[in-house]
C-alpha positions in Angstrom: -39.9 48.1 46.4 -42.0 51.1 45.4 -45.0 52.4 47.2 -47.0 52.4 43.9 -47.1 50.9 40.5 -45.1 52.5 37.7 -47.0 54.6 35.0 -46.6 51.8 32.5 -47.9 49.2 34.8 -50.9 51.5 35.5 -51.6 52.4 31.9 -51.6 48.7 30.8 -53.9 47.8 33.7 -56.6 50.2 32.8 -56.2 49.4 29.1 -56.6 45.8 29.8 -59.6 46.6 32.0 -61.2 48.3 28.9 -60.3 45.7 26.7 -61.9 43.2 28.6 -65.1 45.0 28.9 -65.1 45.8 25.2 -64.4 42.3 24.1 -67.2 40.9 26.3 -69.5 43.7 24.5 -68.4 42.6 21.1 -69.5 39.0 21.8 -73.0 40.5 22.4 -72.6 42.7 19.3 -71.8 39.8 17.2 -75.3 38.3 18.0 -77.1 41.4 16.6 -76.3 40.1 13.1 -77.5 36.8 11.6 -74.9 34.4 10.3 -73.4 35.4 7.0 -74.2 39.0 7.4 -70.8 41.0 6.7 -71.3 43.0 9.9 -71.2 39.9 12.0 -67.9 39.1 10.4 -66.6 42.5 10.9 -67.4 42.3 14.7 -65.8 39.0 14.9 -62.7 40.4 13.2 -62.6 43.2 15.7 -63.0 40.7 18.4 -60.0 38.8 17.3 -58.0 41.9 16.8 -58.5 43.3 20.1 -58.2 39.9 21.7 -54.6 39.9 20.2 -53.8 43.1 21.5 -55.0 42.1 24.9 -52.8 39.1 24.9 -49.9 41.3 23.8 -50.6 43.7 26.6 -51.0 40.9 29.2 -47.5 39.3 28.3 -45.9 43.0 28.4 -47.7 43.4 32.0 -46.5 40.2 33.3 -43.0 40.9 32.1 -43.2 44.3 33.9 -44.5 42.6 37.0 -41.3 40.4 36.9 -39.0 43.3 36.4 -40.6 45.9 38.8 -42.5 43.8 41.1 -45.6 45.0 43.1 -45.8 47.5 45.8 -45.9 45.9 49.3 -49.3 45.2 50.8 -50.4 47.3 53.9 -48.7 45.8 57.0 -52.1 45.9 58.7 -53.4 43.1 56.5 -53.7 39.8 57.9 -51.8 36.8 56.5 -55.1 35.3 55.2 -55.8 38.6 53.4 -52.4 38.7 51.8 -52.8 35.1 50.7 -56.2 35.9 49.0 -55.0 38.9 47.4 -51.9 36.9 45.8 -54.3 34.1 44.8 -56.7 36.5 43.2 -53.9 38.3 41.2 -52.5 35.0 40.2 -55.9 33.9 39.0 -56.5 37.2 37.1 -53.2 36.7 35.2 -54.0 33.1 34.5 -57.3 34.0 33.0 -55.9 37.0 31.1 -53.5 34.6 29.4 -55.9 31.6 29.2 -58.7 33.6 27.4 -56.6 34.8 24.5 -54.9 31.4 24.0 -58.3 29.9 23.7 -59.5 32.5 21.5 -56.7 31.8 19.2 -57.1 28.1 19.3 -60.9 28.6 18.8 -60.3 30.7 15.8 -57.9 28.2 14.1 -60.1 25.1 14.9 -62.8 27.0 13.2 -60.8 27.1 10.2 -60.0 30.7 10.3 -57.0 32.7 10.1 -56.0 35.2 12.8 -55.8 38.8 11.5 -54.6 41.7 13.6 -56.4 44.7 12.3 -55.4 43.6 9.0 -51.8 44.3 9.5 -50.7 40.6 9.5 -52.5 37.4 9.3 -51.5 34.0 10.8 -53.2 31.2 9.1 -54.6 28.2 10.9 -52.3 25.4 11.4 -55.3 23.0 11.9 -57.8 21.5 9.8 -61.3 22.8 10.8 -62.6 20.6 13.6 -66.2 21.7 14.8 -66.3 19.3 17.8 -62.9 20.7 19.1 -63.8 24.3 18.3 -67.2 23.8 20.0 -65.3 22.6 23.2 -62.8 25.4 23.1 -65.5 27.9 22.8 -67.2 26.7 25.9 -63.9 27.0 27.8 -63.3 30.5 26.3 -66.8 31.8 27.4 -66.4 30.1 30.9 -63.0 31.8 31.5 -64.6 35.2 30.1 -67.4 34.9 32.7 -64.9 33.9 35.5 -62.8 36.7 34.7 -65.7 39.3 34.9 -66.7 37.8 38.4 -63.2 37.9 39.6 -62.5 41.5 38.3 -65.7 42.4 39.9 -64.5 41.0 43.3 -61.0 42.7 42.6 -62.7 46.0 42.2 -64.8 45.5 45.4 -61.7 44.8 47.4 -60.0 47.7 46.1 -62.9 50.0 47.0 -63.1 48.4 50.5 -59.6 49.2 51.1 -60.1 52.7 50.1 -63.3 53.6 51.7 -63.4 51.3 54.7 -59.9 50.4 55.5 -58.7 53.8 54.4 -55.3 52.4 53.1 -53.3 53.1 49.9 -54.1 49.8 48.0 -56.3 51.5 45.5 -54.0 54.6 45.2 -51.2 52.4 44.1 -52.9 51.8 40.8 -54.6 55.2 40.3 -53.0 57.0 37.3 -52.2 60.2 39.3 -50.4 58.6 42.3 -46.7 58.7 41.8 -43.6 56.7 43.0 
């Protein structure tokens, strides 16, 4: 086991972080334009495209985690702390998979095709279904709010480890720390 994450794992971690924040911001940008405005459609198109990118990176990140694992937690951590860290990471990964999957289903149940920056398009395999789309939208938004809260706790825990515990938990994911 390595003392720090690999450079590809770190890069994906921080890009995923930026994508989550950016996608959340795009949902508010969409509301700046009235329905039917082409700019609103453009914001939605960007949201879908970046959401698909997020999904691909999360799948890659999970694959890298299986291949390379994660650095050991500090031996000073109590069993409860270790368990909470593992549960928090599992929930983060689950939400990072669930949110794009729900977004894909939402798009399709609205009757729209998925477009990835115009490079390819996947038509909806479903007929439009407003009630189902509405339900999926609620789940998508709930999961998006949950990931912000959980990511905030994750960041607070990392900073607590760094500044209070003075261990290497945060350094394991910082770009300049090395194996």
